[in-house]
C-alpha positions in Angstrom: 36.8 69.1 36.9 39.6 66.7 36.2 38.9 64.8 39.4 35.2 64.4 38.3 36.3 63.1 34.9 38.7 60.7 36.6 36.1 59.4 39.1 33.6 58.9 36.3 36.2 56.9 34.4 37.0 54.7 37.4 33.3 54.2 38.0 32.8 53.2 34.4 35.6 50.7 34.5 34.3 49.2 37.7 30.8 49.0 36.4 32.1 47.2 33.4 33.7 44.6 35.6 30.9 44.3 38.1 28.0 44.0 35.7 29.1 40.5 34.4 29.6 39.4 38.0 26.1 40.6 38.9 24.7 38.7 36.0 26.4 35.5 37.2 25.2 36.0 40.7 21.7 36.6 39.5 21.9 33.4 37.4 23.1 31.4 40.4 20.3 32.9 42.5 17.8 31.6 40.0 19.4 28.1 40.1 19.0 28.2 43.9 15.4 29.1 43.6 14.7 26.3 41.1 16.4 23.8 43.4 14.4 25.0 46.4 11.2 24.7 44.2 12.2 21.2 43.1 12.7 20.2 46.7 9.3 21.3 47.8 7.4 20.3 44.7 4.9 17.5 44.8 6.2 14.9 42.4 3.5 13.8 40.0 5.8 11.1 38.4 5.9 8.3 36.0 8.7 5.7 35.5 10.1 5.6 31.9 11.6 2.2 31.3 13.6 0.3 28.7 16.0 -2.7 28.7 17.4 -1.8 25.3 20.7 -0.2 24.5 19.6 2.7 22.3 15.8 2.9 22.8 15.9 6.1 24.8 17.7 7.8 22.0 15.1 7.1 19.3 12.0 8.9 18.0 9.7 6.3 19.6 11.0 7.2 23.0 10.7 10.9 22.2 7.1 10.5 21.1 6.4 8.4 24.3 7.9 11.2 26.5 5.7 13.7 24.8 2.7 11.6 25.5 3.8 11.2 29.2 4.1 15.0 29.5 0.5 15.4 28.4 -0.7 13.4 31.4 0.3 16.5 33.5 3.2 14.7 35.1 5.8 17.0 36.3 8.6 14.4 37.0 9.9 11.4 35.2 12.2 8.7 36.4 14.5 7.2 33.9 15.5 3.6 34.5 19.0 2.2 33.8 20.1 -1.3 34.9 23.5 -2.9 35.6 23.9 -6.5 36.7 25.9 -9.0 38.7 26.1 -12.7 37.9 24.8 -14.1 41.2 23.7 -12.8 44.6 27.0 -13.8 46.1 29.3 -12.3 43.4 30.9 -8.8 43.7 31.5 -7.7 40.1 28.9 -5.1 38.8 28.6 -4.4 35.1 26.4 -3.2 32.2 25.2 -5.5 29.5 23.5 -5.1 26.1 20.3 -4.5 28.1 21.8 -1.4 29.7 20.9 1.9 28.0 23.9 3.8 26.7 25.0 7.0 28.3 24.2 8.9 25.1 20.6 7.5 25.0 20.1 8.4 28.6 21.4 11.9 28.1 19.1 12.2 25.1 16.1 11.2 27.2 17.1 13.6 29.9 17.3 16.6 27.5 14.0 15.5 25.8 12.3 15.4 29.2 13.6 18.8 30.2 12.6 20.3 26.9 9.0 19.1 27.7 9.1 20.8 31.1 9.7 17.6 33.1 12.1 17.2 36.0 14.1 14.1 36.0 15.2 11.4 38.4 17.8 8.9 37.3 16.9 5.6 38.9 19.7 3.0 38.5 18.8 -0.7 39.2 21.0 -3.5 40.1 19.7 -7.0 38.9 21.0 -10.5 39.3 21.5 -12.5 36.1 21.1 -15.9 37.6 17.6 -15.9 39.1 17.1 -19.7 38.8 16.4 -20.1 42.4 14.0 -17.1 42.6 16.9 -14.9 43.5 16.6 -11.1 43.1 18.4 -7.9 44.1 16.9 -8.1 47.6 19.0 -11.3 48.2 22.4 -9.8 47.3 24.9 -10.5 50.1 28.5 -11.3 50.8 29.9 -13.8 53.3 33.2 -12.2 54.4 34.3 -8.7 55.0 36.8 -8.4 52.1 34.0 -9.3 49.7 31.8 -6.7 51.2 34.5 -4.0 50.7 34.9 -5.2 47.1 31.1 -5.1 46.4 30.7 -1.6 47.8 33.7 -0.3 45.8 32.2 -1.7 42.7 28.7 -0.3 43.5 30.3 3.0 44.1 31.7 3.0 40.5 28.2 2.1 39.3 26.4 4.9 41.2 29.0 7.5 40.6 28.8 6.9 36.9 25.2 8.1 37.0 25.9 10.8 39.6 28.3 12.4 37.1 25.7 12.1 34.3 23.1 13.7 36.6 25.5 16.5 37.6 26.6 17.3 34.0 23.0 17.3 32.7 21.2 19.3 35.4 19.2 16.2 36.6 17.0 17.2 39.6 17.3 13.9 41.5 19.3 10.7 41.8 18.2 7.5 43.4 21.2 5.8 44.9 19.7 2.3 45.2 16.6 0.3 44.7 15.3 -2.6 46.9 18.7 -3.8 48.2 16.8 -5.3 51.2 19.6 -7.5 52.5 22.2 -4.6 52.5 20.6 -1.3 53.4 19.8 -2.3 57.0 23.5 -3.2 57.5 27.0 -1.9 56.7 26.0 1.7 57.6 29.6 3.0 57.5 30.1 1.6 54.0 26.8 3.1 52.9 27.7 6.5 54.3 31.4 6.8 53.5 31.7 4.6 50.3 28.5 5.6 48.6 26.7 8.6 50.0 29.6 10.9 50.8 31.1 10.5 47.2 27.7 10.9 45.6 27.1 14.2 47.5 30.6 15.3 46.5 29.9 14.6 42.9 26.3 15.5 42.5 24.5 18.6 44.1 20.9 17.8 43.4 18.3 15.9 45.4 19.1 12.3 46.5 16.8 9.4 47.6 16.9 5.6 48.0 14.0 3.3 46.9 13.4 0.8 49.6 11.2 -2.3 49.4 7.8 -2.1 51.0 7.8 -5.1 53.3 11.0 -5.8 55.0 13.3 -2.8 54.3 12.0 0.8 54.5 11.8 0.9 58.3 15.2 -0.8 58.6 17.4 1.5 56.5 20.1 3.1 58.5 20.8 6.3 56.5 17.5 8.0 55.9 18.9 11.1 57.6 21.4 11.5 54.8 18.7 11.5 52.1 16.4 14.3 50.9 13.4 11.9 50.7 12.5 8.5 52.1 11.6 6.4 49.1 9.3 3.4 49.5 8.5 1.2 46.5 4.9 0.8 47.5 3.8 -2.7 46.3 1.8 -3.3 49.5 -0.6 -6.3 49.0 -4.2 -5.2 49.1 -6.6 -8.0 48.5 -6.7 -11.7 47.7 -9.8 -11.2 45.8 -9.5 -11.4 42.0 -11.5 -8.3 41.5 -11.9 -6.1 44.7 -13.9 -3.0 44.6 -12.5 0.6 45.1 -13.9 0.8 48.7 -12.3 -2.6 49.5 -9.0 -1.4 48.1 -9.2 1.8 50.1 -10.0 -0.1 53.3 -7.0 -2.4 52.7 -4.7 0.6 52.6 -5.7 1.7 56.2 -3.2 -0.6 58.2 -0.4 0.2 55.7 -1.1 3.9 56.0 -0.9 3.7 59.8 2.5 1.9 59.6 3.8 4.5 57.2 2.6 7.4 59.3 4.1 6.0 62.4 7.4 5.5 60.7 7.3 8.9 59.2 6.8 10.5 62.6 10.1 8.8 63.7 12.2 9.7 60.7 10.6 13.1 60.1 11.4 13.1 56.4 9.2 13.6 53.5 8.2 10.3 51.8 7.9 9.5 48.0 7.0 6.4 46.3 9.7 6.1 43.6 8.0 3.1 42.2 4.5 1.5 42.5 2.2 -0.1 39.9 -0.4 -2.7 39.1 -1.1 -5.1 36.3 -4.4 -4.8 34.5 -5.5 -8.3 35.2 -7.6 -10.2 37.8 -5.6 -10.7 41.0 -3.4 -7.6 40.5 -4.0 -6.4 44.1 -2.8 -9.6 45.8 0.9 -9.4 45.0 1.3 -6.0 43.0 5.0 -6.6 42.4 4.2 -9.7 40.2 3.9 -9.5 36.5 0.7 -11.3 35.6 1.3 -13.2 32.4 -2.1 -15.0 32.2 -5.7 -14.7 33.4 -8.4 -12.3 32.6 -7.6 -8.7 31.5 -9.1 -6.3 34.0 -8.5 -2.7 33.1 -10.9 -1.4 35.7 -9.0 -3.1 38.5 -5.8 -1.4 37.6 -7.6 1.9 37.5 -9.2 1.4 40.9 -5.8 0.5 42.4 -4.5 3.8 41.2 -7.5 5.6 42.6 -7.2 3.9 45.9 -3.6 4.9 46.4 -4.1 8.4 45.3 -7.2 8.9 47.5 -5.3 7.5 50.5 -2.1 9.6 50.2 -2.6 12.6 48.2 -3.5 15.0 51.0 -1.0 13.7 53.5 1.4 16.7 54.3 4.4 14.3 54.6 3.7 12.7 51.2 5.6 14.3 48.4 4.7 12.2 45.4 4.5 8.9 43.4 6.0 7.4 40.3 3.8 4.9 38.4 5.5 1.8 37.2 5.8 1.8 34.2 5.6 3.9 31.0 7.0 2.2 27.9 9.0 3.9 25.1 6.4 3.0 22.5 3.2 5.2 22.4 1.2 2.3 21.0 1.9 0.0 24.0 -0.9 -1.1 26.4 -4.5 -0.9 25.3 -7.6 -2.9 26.1 -6.0 -6.4 25.6 -2.8 -5.7 27.7 -2.6 -7.2 31.1 0.9 -5.7 31.9 1.9 -2.9 34.2 1.8 -0.1 31.7 -1.1 2.4 32.1 -0.8 3.6 28.6 -4.0 3.7 26.5 -6.0 2.3 29.4 -8.4 3.8 32.0 -5.5 4.0 34.4 -3.9 6.6 32.2 -7.1 8.6 32.6 -6.9 8.4 36.3 -3.4 9.8 36.2 -4.5 12.7 33.9 -7.5 13.4 36.3 -5.3 13.6 39.4 -2.2 15.2 37.9 -4.2 18.2 36.8 -4.8 19.1 40.5 -2.7 21.6 42.1 -0.7 20.4 45.3 1.3 22.6 47.6 4.1 21.3 49.8 6.5 23.3 52.0 8.9 21.9 54.4 
């Protein structure tokens, strides 16, 4: 009898110690399931943008994120931008146009509260663009400068990798359209950037390559969870092409992407793509059209053409529309900019994003 009592006492003590451990293990198991789900999920995305220090932390941004979630988007990318003075300099730094960490964290928490998964998408821009220079032209002339640039870039990216890790962010983009750098310096990319990022951040990782001269030249796609292509492929020189014309124009680009995907054997996402709502928007989609005739239907048709071309491709895992402003009143029938808000293009997003899509690697 005494042995039975003693055994029951031992079992009770062990149960008391094991139960919390089982709870922790169950919680970790749920985290793993969520991560696997995020990896396989089709990303119905939109790019939230600001070049203001505190805008992400205010009520306007909160209201805009709530409106974004009503489009049936399930992912949002959050833009943040650091700068360097010229394409040939090595110092990388935030400015007054860089969102504060607190405002970014606020936006992350707001997005999560609305059921949205989050990608942090850091951009690096050049302050002196007087000669048409942009981030795709960044380059160094001698090896010590390359080493210095990569060390500074590491500080920049690890800053957001830490924020992503600490705030349960589902994906981090480690670079955007660095066309002159991603095809070279493979060891520096892998050892100075990707390895430390993976050590710091345990979520999904991508890189956003430019559409024309970069995505098929990147040397480190095997180290990414997704191939990212900023898909500003030119579609038509006509000021107002029809939907069938736009879809036909996608055919050769689709073939190139499919051939490339067969080689890298990675799922592909479009971390950024968009169109202005003005005549000529399909000619050079990356350009911001400041003048000319407003054309809301062309923007909507460009959205439709892309979605109808790529939606059912088994290797295609999603798209993020450029761009969603932090003011719910932005856009509208007189706006010729990129935002789809309060335009027919927003209705296109809503119609397509209510569809169920299954992906499984």
